[in-house]
LODOTI-818758 format. One record per residue (C-alpha): x, y, z; residue number from 0; residue in three letters. Coordinates in steps of 0.1 Angstrom, whole numbers, always signed. Layout:
+-------+-------+-------+-----+------+
:  east : north :    up : pos : code :
+-------+-------+-------+-----+------+
:     X :     Y :     Z : NUM :  ALA :
...
+-------+-------+-------+-----+------+
//
This chain:
+-------+-------+-------+-----+------+
:  east : north :    up : pos : code :
+-------+-------+-------+-----+------+
:  +211 :    +5 :  +643 :   0 :  UNK :
:  +237 :   +19 :  +620 :   1 :  UNK :
:  +274 :    +9 :  +620 :   2 :  UNK :
:  +286 :   +37 :  +642 :   3 :  UNK :
:  +261 :   +29 :  +669 :   4 :  UNK :
:  +272 :    -8 :  +669 :   5 :  UNK :
:  +308 :    +3 :  +673 :   6 :  UNK :
:  +299 :   +26 :  +702 :   7 :  UNK :
:  +280 :    -1 :  +720 :   8 :  UNK :
:  +308 :   -26 :  +715 :   9 :  UNK :
:  +333 :    -2 :  +730 :  10 :  UNK :
:  +311 :    +4 :  +761 :  11 :  UNK :
:  +308 :   -34 :  +766 :  12 :  UNK :
:  +346 :   -38 :  +763 :  13 :  UNK :
:  +352 :    -9 :  +788 :  14 :  UNK :
:  +327 :   -24 :  +812 :  15 :  UNK :
:  +344 :   -58 :  +809 :  16 :  UNK :
:  +378 :   -43 :  +815 :  17 :  UNK :
:  +366 :   -24 :  +845 :  18 :  UNK :
:  +351 :   -56 :  +859 :  19 :  UNK :
:  +383 :   -75 :  +854 :  20 :  UNK :
:  +403 :   -47 :  +871 :  21 :  UNK :
:  +379 :   -47 :  +900 :  22 :  UNK :
:  +381 :   -84 :  +904 :  23 :  UNK :
:  +419 :   -84 :  +902 :  24 :  UNK :
:  +420 :   -55 :  +928 :  25 :  UNK :
:  +397 :   -74 :  +951 :  26 :  UNK :
:  +417 :  -106 :  +947 :  27 :  UNK :
:  +450 :   -89 :  +953 :  28 :  UNK :
:  +436 :   -70 :  +983 :  29 :  UNK :
:  +422 :  -101 :  +997 :  30 :  UNK :
:  +455 :  -119 :  +994 :  31 :  UNK :
:  +473 :   -90 : +1011 :  32 :  UNK :
:  +448 :   -89 : +1039 :  33 :  UNK :
:  +449 :  -126 : +1043 :  34 :  UNK :
:  +487 :  -125 : +1046 :  35 :  UNK :
:  +486 :   -97 : +1071 :  36 :  UNK :
:  +461 :  -117 : +1093 :  37 :  UNK :
:  +483 :  -148 : +1090 :  38 :  UNK :
:  +514 :  -127 : +1101 :  39 :  UNK :
:  +494 :  -112 : +1130 :  40 :  UNK :
:  +482 :  -146 : +1141 :  41 :  UNK :
:  +517 :  -160 : +1139 :  42 :  UNK :
:  +531 :  -131 : +1159 :  43 :  UNK :
:  +503 :  -135 : +1185 :  44 :  UNK :
:  +510 :  -172 : +1188 :  45 :  UNK :
:  +547 :  -165 : +1192 :  46 :  UNK :
:  +541 :  -139 : +1218 :  47 :  UNK :
:  +518 :  -162 : +1238 :  48 :  UNK :
:  +539 :  -193 : +1235 :  49 :  UNK :
:  +555 :  -203 : +1268 :  50 :  UNK :
:  +593 :  -202 : +1266 :  51 :  UNK :
:  +611 :  -232 : +1279 :  52 :  UNK :
:  +639 :  -228 : +1303 :  53 :  UNK :
:  +668 :  -249 : +1313 :  54 :  UNK :
:  +663 :  -244 : +1350 :  55 :  UNK :
:  +634 :  -237 : +1373 :  56 :  UNK :
:  +642 :  -219 : +1406 :  57 :  UNK :
:  +618 :  -207 : +1434 :  58 :  UNK :
:  +621 :  -179 : +1459 :  59 :  UNK :
:  +605 :  -183 : +1494 :  60 :  UNK :
:  +606 :  -151 : +1515 :  61 :  UNK :
:  +588 :  -147 : +1549 :  62 :  UNK :
:  +567 :  -118 : +1535 :  63 :  UNK :
:  +560 :  -120 : +1498 :  64 :  UNK :
:  +541 :   -87 : +1496 :  65 :  UNK :
:  +568 :   -64 : +1509 :  66 :  UNK :
:  +583 :   -40 : +1484 :  67 :  UNK :
:  +618 :   -51 : +1495 :  68 :  UNK :
:  +613 :   -87 : +1485 :  69 :  UNK :
:  +595 :   -77 : +1453 :  70 :  UNK :
:  +627 :   -57 : +1444 :  71 :  UNK :
:  +649 :   -87 : +1453 :  72 :  UNK :
:  +627 :  -109 : +1431 :  73 :  UNK :
:  +627 :   -85 : +1402 :  74 :  UNK :
:  +665 :   -83 : +1402 :  75 :  UNK :
:  +669 :  -121 : +1406 :  76 :  UNK :
:  +644 :  -128 : +1379 :  77 :  UNK :
:  +661 :  -106 : +1354 :  78 :  UNK :
:  +694 :  -124 : +1360 :  79 :  UNK :
:  +677 :  -158 : +1359 :  80 :  UNK :
:  +664 :  -150 : +1324 :  81 :  UNK :
:  +699 :  -141 : +1313 :  82 :  UNK :
:  +710 :  -176 : +1324 :  83 :  UNK :
:  +682 :  -195 : +1308 :  84 :  UNK :
:  +664 :  -200 : +1341 :  85 :  UNK :
:  +629 :  -192 : +1353 :  86 :  UNK :
:  +624 :  -179 : +1388 :  87 :  UNK :
:  +590 :  -180 : +1406 :  88 :  UNK :
:  +580 :  -162 : +1438 :  89 :  UNK :
:  +567 :  -195 : +1452 :  90 :  UNK :
:  +532 :  -194 : +1467 :  91 :  UNK :
:  +519 :  -162 : +1452 :  92 :  UNK :
:  +496 :  -180 : +1428 :  93 :  UNK :
:  +481 :  -203 : +1453 :  94 :  UNK :
:  +445 :  -199 : +1465 :  95 :  UNK :
:  +455 :  -198 : +1502 :  96 :  UNK :
:  +485 :  -188 : +1523 :  97 :  UNK :
:  +511 :  -213 : +1533 :  98 :  UNK :
:  +540 :  -211 : +1558 :  99 :  UNK :
:  +576 :  -211 : +1547 : 100 :  UNK :
:  +580 :  -247 : +1558 : 101 :  UNK :
:  +549 :  -258 : +1539 : 102 :  UNK :
:  +562 :  -240 : +1508 : 103 :  UNK :
:  +596 :  -256 : +1513 : 104 :  UNK :
:  +579 :  -291 : +1513 : 105 :  UNK :
:  +560 :  -282 : +1481 : 106 :  UNK :
:  +592 :  -270 : +1464 : 107 :  UNK :
:  +611 :  -302 : +1473 : 108 :  UNK :
:  +582 :  -324 : +1461 : 109 :  UNK :
:  +581 :  -304 : +1429 : 110 :  UNK :
:  +618 :  -312 : +1424 : 111 :  UNK :
:  +627 :  -277 : +1415 : 112 :  UNK :
:  +663 :  -269 : +1404 : 113 :  UNK :
:  +671 :  -245 : +1432 : 114 :  UNK :
:  +656 :  -226 : +1461 : 115 :  UNK :
:  +662 :  -191 : +1474 : 116 :  UNK :
:  +650 :  -190 : +1510 : 117 :  UNK :
:  +646 :  -165 : +1538 : 118 :  UNK :
:  +654 :  -191 : +1564 : 119 :  UNK :
:  +652 :  -195 : +1602 : 120 :  UNK :
:  +670 :  -216 : +1628 : 121 :  UNK :
:  +642 :  -241 : +1636 : 122 :  UNK :
:  +649 :  -278 : +1636 : 123 :  UNK :
:  +621 :  -283 : +1611 : 124 :  UNK :
:  +637 :  -258 : +1586 : 125 :  UNK :
:  +671 :  -274 : +1591 : 126 :  UNK :
:  +657 :  -308 : +1582 : 127 :  UNK :
:  +639 :  -295 : +1551 : 128 :  UNK :
:  +670 :  -277 : +1538 : 129 :  UNK :
:  +691 :  -308 : +1544 : 130 :  UNK :
:  +665 :  -330 : +1526 : 131 :  UNK :
:  +665 :  -306 : +1496 : 132 :  UNK :
:  +703 :  -307 : +1494 : 133 :  UNK :
:  +703 :  -345 : +1497 : 134 :  UNK :
:  +678 :  -347 : +1468 : 135 :  UNK :
:  +701 :  -326 : +1446 : 136 :  UNK :
:  +683 :  -293 : +1451 : 137 :  UNK :
:  +707 :  -265 : +1460 : 138 :  UNK :
:  +695 :  -240 : +1487 : 139 :  UNK :
:  +707 :  -204 : +1490 : 140 :  UNK :
:  +695 :  -186 : +1522 : 141 :  UNK :
:  +689 :  -149 : +1520 : 142 :  UNK :
:  +688 :  -122 : +1547 : 143 :  UNK :
:  +681 :  -149 : +1574 : 144 :  UNK :
:  +703 :  -179 : +1576 : 145 :  UNK :
:  +702 :  -215 : +1590 : 146 :  UNK :
:  +737 :  -221 : +1601 : 147 :  UNK :
:  +731 :  -257 : +1612 : 148 :  UNK :
:  +720 :  -268 : +1577 : 149 :  UNK :
:  +738 :  -280 : +1546 : 150 :  UNK :
:  +727 :  -250 : +1526 : 151 :  UNK :
:  +751 :  -240 : +1498 : 152 :  UNK :
:  +754 :  -203 : +1505 : 153 :  UNK :
:  +741 :  -174 : +1526 : 154 :  UNK :
:  +735 :  -139 : +1510 : 155 :  UNK :
:  +728 :  -111 : +1533 : 156 :  UNK :
:  +741 :   -85 : +1557 : 157 :  UNK :
:  +760 :   -87 : +1590 : 158 :  UNK :
:  +736 :   -85 : +1619 : 159 :  UNK :
:  +764 :   -71 : +1640 : 160 :  UNK :
:  +772 :   -43 : +1615 : 161 :  UNK :
:  +735 :   -35 : +1611 : 162 :  UNK :
:  +732 :   -31 : +1649 : 163 :  UNK :
:  +762 :    -7 : +1649 : 164 :  UNK :
:  +745 :   +14 : +1622 : 165 :  UNK :
:  +713 :   +17 : +1644 : 166 :  UNK :
:  +734 :   +25 : +1674 : 167 :  UNK :
:  +752 :   +53 : +1656 : 168 :  UNK :
:  +719 :   +68 : +1646 : 169 :  UNK :
:  +707 :   +67 : +1682 : 170 :  UNK :
:  +738 :   +86 : +1693 : 171 :  UNK :
:  +732 :  +112 : +1666 : 172 :  UNK :
:  +697 :  +118 : +1679 : 173 :  UNK :
:  +711 :  +119 : +1715 : 174 :  UNK :
:  +731 :  +150 : +1706 : 175 :  UNK :
:  +699 :  +167 : +1693 : 176 :  UNK :
:  +680 :  +155 : +1724 : 177 :  UNK :
:  +705 :  +173 : +1747 : 178 :  UNK :
:  +699 :  +206 : +1730 : 179 :  UNK :
:  +661 :  +205 : +1734 : 180 :  UNK :
:  +647 :  +230 : +1758 : 181 :  UNK :
:  +641 :  +214 : +1793 : 182 :  UNK :
:  +665 :  +185 : +1787 : 183 :  UNK :
:  +698 :  +180 : +1804 : 184 :  UNK :
:  +726 :  +155 : +1805 : 185 :  UNK :
:  +707 :  +138 : +1833 : 186 :  UNK :
:  +676 :  +134 : +1811 : 187 :  UNK :
:  +670 :   +98 : +1801 : 188 :  UNK :
:  +666 :   +91 : +1764 : 189 :  UNK :
:  +643 :   +61 : +1760 : 190 :  UNK :
:  +649 :   +38 : +1730 : 191 :  UNK :
:  +625 :   +10 : +1720 : 192 :  UNK :
:  +636 :   -17 : +1696 : 193 :  UNK :
:  +607 :   -35 : +1679 : 194 :  UNK :
:  +614 :   -72 : +1674 : 195 :  UNK :
:  +594 :  -100 : +1659 : 196 :  UNK :
:  +581 :  -124 : +1685 : 197 :  UNK :
:  +575 :  -150 : +1659 : 198 :  UNK :
:  +611 :  -150 : +1645 : 199 :  UNK :
:  +630 :  -181 : +1652 : 200 :  UNK :
:  +665 :  -171 : +1644 : 201 :  UNK :
:  +693 :  -153 : +1663 : 202 :  UNK :
:  +698 :  -123 : +1640 : 203 :  UNK :
:  +675 :  -100 : +1661 : 204 :  UNK :
:  +694 :  -109 : +1693 : 205 :  UNK :
:  +727 :  -100 : +1675 : 206 :  UNK :
:  +713 :   -67 : +1662 : 207 :  UNK :
:  +700 :   -58 : +1697 : 208 :  UNK :
:  +733 :   -67 : +1714 : 209 :  UNK :
:  +752 :   -47 : +1688 : 210 :  UNK :
:  +730 :   -16 : +1693 : 211 :  UNK :
:  +737 :   -18 : +1731 : 212 :  UNK :
:  +774 :   -23 : +1726 : 213 :  UNK :
:  +777 :    +6 : +1702 : 214 :  UNK :
:  +758 :   +30 : +1724 : 215 :  UNK :
:  +778 :   +20 : +1755 : 216 :  UNK :
:  +811 :   +22 : +1737 : 217 :  UNK :
:  +806 :   +54 : +1716 : 218 :  UNK :
:  +785 :   +75 : +1740 : 219 :  UNK :
:  +812 :  +101 : +1746 : 220 :  UNK :
:  +788 :  +128 : +1759 : 221 :  UNK :
:  +776 :  +107 : +1788 : 222 :  UNK :
:  +739 :  +111 : +1778 : 223 :  UNK :
:  +718 :   +87 : +1797 : 224 :  UNK :
:  +702 :   +62 : +1772 : 225 :  UNK :
:  +678 :   +35 : +1782 : 226 :  UNK :
:  +672 :    +8 : +1756 : 227 :  UNK :
:  +645 :   -19 : +1757 : 228 :  UNK :
:  +631 :   -45 : +1733 : 229 :  UNK :
:  +594 :   -48 : +1725 : 230 :  UNK :
:  +583 :   -81 : +1710 : 231 :  UNK :
:  +554 :   -79 : +1686 : 232 :  UNK :
:  +532 :  -109 : +1680 : 233 :  UNK :
:  +524 :   -99 : +1644 : 234 :  UNK :
:  +520 :  -118 : +1612 : 235 :  UNK :
:  +516 :   -96 : +1581 : 236 :  UNK :
:  +509 :   -59 : +1576 : 237 :  UNK :
:  +475 :   -58 : +1593 : 238 :  UNK :
:  +486 :   -76 : +1624 : 239 :  UNK :
:  +517 :   -54 : +1627 : 240 :  UNK :
:  +495 :   -23 : +1624 : 241 :  UNK :
:  +473 :   -35 : +1652 : 242 :  UNK :
:  +502 :   -44 : +1674 : 243 :  UNK :
:  +519 :   -10 : +1670 : 244 :  UNK :
:  +487 :    +8 : +1676 : 245 :  UNK :
:  +484 :   -11 : +1709 : 246 :  UNK :
:  +518 :    +3 : +1719 : 247 :  UNK :
:  +506 :   +39 : +1713 : 248 :  UNK :
:  +474 :   +33 : +1732 : 249 :  UNK :
:  +487 :   +11 : +1760 : 250 :  UNK :
:  +521 :   +24 : +1770 : 251 :  UNK :
:  +522 :   +47 : +1800 : 252 :  UNK :
:  +552 :   +65 : +1786 : 253 :  UNK :
:  +560 :   +63 : +1749 : 254 :  UNK :
:  +597 :   +61 : +1739 : 255 :  UNK :
:  +617 :   +90 : +1725 : 256 :  UNK :
:  +631 :   +67 : +1697 : 257 :  UNK :
:  +616 :   +37 : +1681 : 258 :  UNK :
:  +639 :   +14 : +1661 : 259 :  UNK :
:  +622 :    -8 : +1634 : 260 :  UNK :
:  +640 :   -39 : +1620 : 261 :  UNK :
:  +618 :   -44 : +1590 : 262 :  UNK :
:  +599 :   -25 : +1563 : 263 :  UNK :
:  +564 :   -33 : +1576 : 264 :  UNK :
:  +570 :   -21 : +1611 : 265 :  UNK :
:  +587 :   +11 : +1598 : 266 :  UNK :
:  +557 :   +20 : +1577 : 267 :  UNK :
:  +532 :   +12 : +1605 : 268 :  UNK :
:  +551 :   +32 : +1632 : 269 :  UNK :
:  +553 :   +61 : +1608 : 270 :  UNK :
:  +516 :   +60 : +1602 : 271 :  UNK :
:  +509 :   +57 : +1640 : 272 :  UNK :
:  +531 :   +87 : +1648 : 273 :  UNK :
:  +511 :  +108 : +1623 : 274 :  UNK :
:  +477 :   +95 : +1635 : 275 :  UNK :
:  +485 :  +100 : +1672 : 276 :  UNK :
:  +500 :  +135 : +1666 : 277 :  UNK :
:  +535 :  +124 : +1678 : 278 :  UNK :
:  +555 :  +139 : +1650 : 279 :  UNK :
:  +586 :  +155 : +1666 : 280 :  UNK :
:  +580 :  +138 : +1699 : 281 :  UNK :
:  +590 :  +103 : +1687 : 282 :  UNK :
:  +619 :   +97 : +1663 : 283 :  UNK :
:  +619 :   +67 : +1641 : 284 :  UNK :
:  +649 :   +48 : +1628 : 285 :  UNK :
:  +636 :   +25 : +1602 : 286 :  UNK :
:  +645 :    -2 : +1577 : 287 :  UNK :
:  +645 :    -2 : +1538 : 288 :  UNK :
:  +639 :   +26 : +1513 : 289 :  UNK :
:  +604 :   +23 : +1499 : 290 :  UNK :
:  +588 :   +54 : +1485 : 291 :  UNK :
:  +567 :   +58 : +1516 : 292 :  UNK :
:  +597 :   +57 : +1539 : 293 :  UNK :
:  +618 :   +80 : +1518 : 294 :  UNK :
:  +590 :  +106 : +1517 : 295 :  UNK :
:  +585 :  +103 : +1555 : 296 :  UNK :
:  +622 :  +112 : +1559 : 297 :  UNK :
:  +618 :  +141 : +1535 : 298 :  UNK :
:  +589 :  +153 : +1558 : 299 :  UNK :
:  +611 :  +149 : +1589 : 300 :  UNK :
:  +587 :  +122 : +1603 : 301 :  UNK :
:  +613 :   +94 : +1601 : 302 :  UNK :
:  +648 :  +104 : +1612 : 303 :  UNK :
:  +667 :   +78 : +1592 : 304 :  UNK :
:  +665 :   +44 : +1576 : 305 :  UNK :
:  +690 :   +17 : +1569 : 306 :  UNK :
:  +687 :    +6 : +1533 : 307 :  UNK :
:  +698 :   -28 : +1520 : 308 :  UNK :
:  +708 :   -31 : +1484 : 309 :  UNK :
:  +678 :   -53 : +1472 : 310 :  UNK :
:  +691 :   -54 : +1437 : 311 :  UNK :
:  +725 :   -68 : +1447 : 312 :  UNK :
:  +708 :   -93 : +1471 : 313 :  UNK :
:  +687 :  -107 : +1442 : 314 :  UNK :
:  +717 :  -108 : +1418 : 315 :  UNK :
:  +740 :  -125 : +1444 : 316 :  UNK :
:  +713 :  -152 : +1451 : 317 :  UNK :
:  +711 :  -161 : +1414 : 318 :  UNK :
:  +748 :  -159 : +1410 : 319 :  UNK :
:  +752 :  -184 : +1439 : 320 :  UNK :
:  +727 :  -208 : +1423 : 321 :  UNK :
:  +743 :  -205 : +1389 : 322 :  UNK :
:  +778 :  -209 : +1401 : 323 :  UNK :
:  +769 :  -240 : +1421 : 324 :  UNK :
:  +751 :  -255 : +1391 : 325 :  UNK :
:  +781 :  -248 : +1368 : 326 :  UNK :
:  +810 :  -255 : +1392 : 327 :  UNK :
:  +796 :  -278 : +1419 : 328 :  UNK :
:  +807 :  -254 : +1446 : 329 :  UNK :
:  +801 :  -218 : +1457 : 330 :  UNK :
:  +812 :  -192 : +1482 : 331 :  UNK :
:  +797 :  -197 : +1517 : 332 :  UNK :
:  +788 :  -161 : +1522 : 333 :  UNK :
:  +779 :  -131 : +1499 : 334 :  UNK :
:  +779 :   -97 : +1518 : 335 :  UNK :
:  +753 :   -71 : +1507 : 336 :  UNK :
:  +760 :   -34 : +1514 : 337 :  UNK :
:  +738 :   -12 : +1536 : 338 :  UNK :
:  +733 :   +26 : +1533 : 339 :  UNK :
:  +720 :   +50 : +1559 : 340 :  UNK :
:  +695 :   +75 : +1544 : 341 :  UNK :
:  +686 :  +106 : +1563 : 342 :  UNK :
:  +674 :  +142 : +1557 : 343 :  UNK :
:  +708 :  +152 : +1542 : 344 :  UNK :
:  +708 :  +127 : +1514 : 345 :  UNK :
:  +672 :  +115 : +1509 : 346 :  UNK :
:  +668 :  +137 : +1479 : 347 :  UNK :
:  +694 :  +116 : +1460 : 348 :  UNK :
:  +673 :   +85 : +1465 : 349 :  UNK :
:  +639 :  +102 : +1458 : 350 :  UNK :
:  +654 :  +116 : +1426 : 351 :  UNK :
:  +667 :   +82 : +1416 : 352 :  UNK :
:  +634 :   +65 : +1423 : 353 :  UNK :
:  +615 :   +91 : +1403 : 354 :  UNK :
:  +638 :   +86 : +1373 : 355 :  UNK :
:  +633 :   +48 : +1374 : 356 :  UNK :
:  +595 :   +53 : +1373 : 357 :  UNK :
+-------+-------+-------+-----+------+
//
């Protein structure tokens, strides 16, 4: 091998060595970068999945956890709780079986929570539980349904009397339309049925019913004959309510001209029954709350009107009451929540707002 060949061979060895070194450096640097990326991802994952600790732990105990109304209340209250370094739980939703409000109250007390939001009732057992919670340093805020005999810190809700007046006004609005129907006269009787919960153990329903009667009697300027009656439903939950309402449609000798519903579940069930039994136009519904199902039923002229409670304000006021009591040691005895009547003339505003939120 001559000198030139030796030089060429050496050059090729040197180039191969350089390429090997570059390749190894590239792999090493790439490996370091990849390793760092994985570490960062792992750290981010651990951070995202680490439970945040809160200063306060509150629970909410409504009578019907699966209603869209209470879900909206819970969402608003939960957001405000986070802003105040508190965690709010819809108590009982993660349990394997269903428990009554009194059972959940007992669990909350024994868990030594920092505050309770409760849809109460006027039973002696509930009064005793609320008082026990307060004695053990757990503030209780009642929402929508109160327990006036207890030592609860505050009540957040609507006036049952004012709610009854709103229902009464809607009945009178329908009475004017009823007079104009062919075959009806001033002597025709408009039959109104108010659906009440037979299992409710508070006086709010009685107040609403009395207020409806008073409003109709005091504001019925046309003299239209209006007969109002109450129908107690032995229903617990959506399925039982549906069965109880279907029994009305199948068992009543004469169905009412107007049905007034005092909660969201009954409103939805009556709406479905009116459609199923081909009573659209024959029976008018005055409902409660503003779920998408109810709003669309108003748009289709199946439900005449609904009384909407500001669920967002209700949730925020409940948290405000707990927070203020925690910080100040006292709080207002009553927070009033607004109501709105939604009917065919303004339902598009609420449907549009709901669509934009989605």
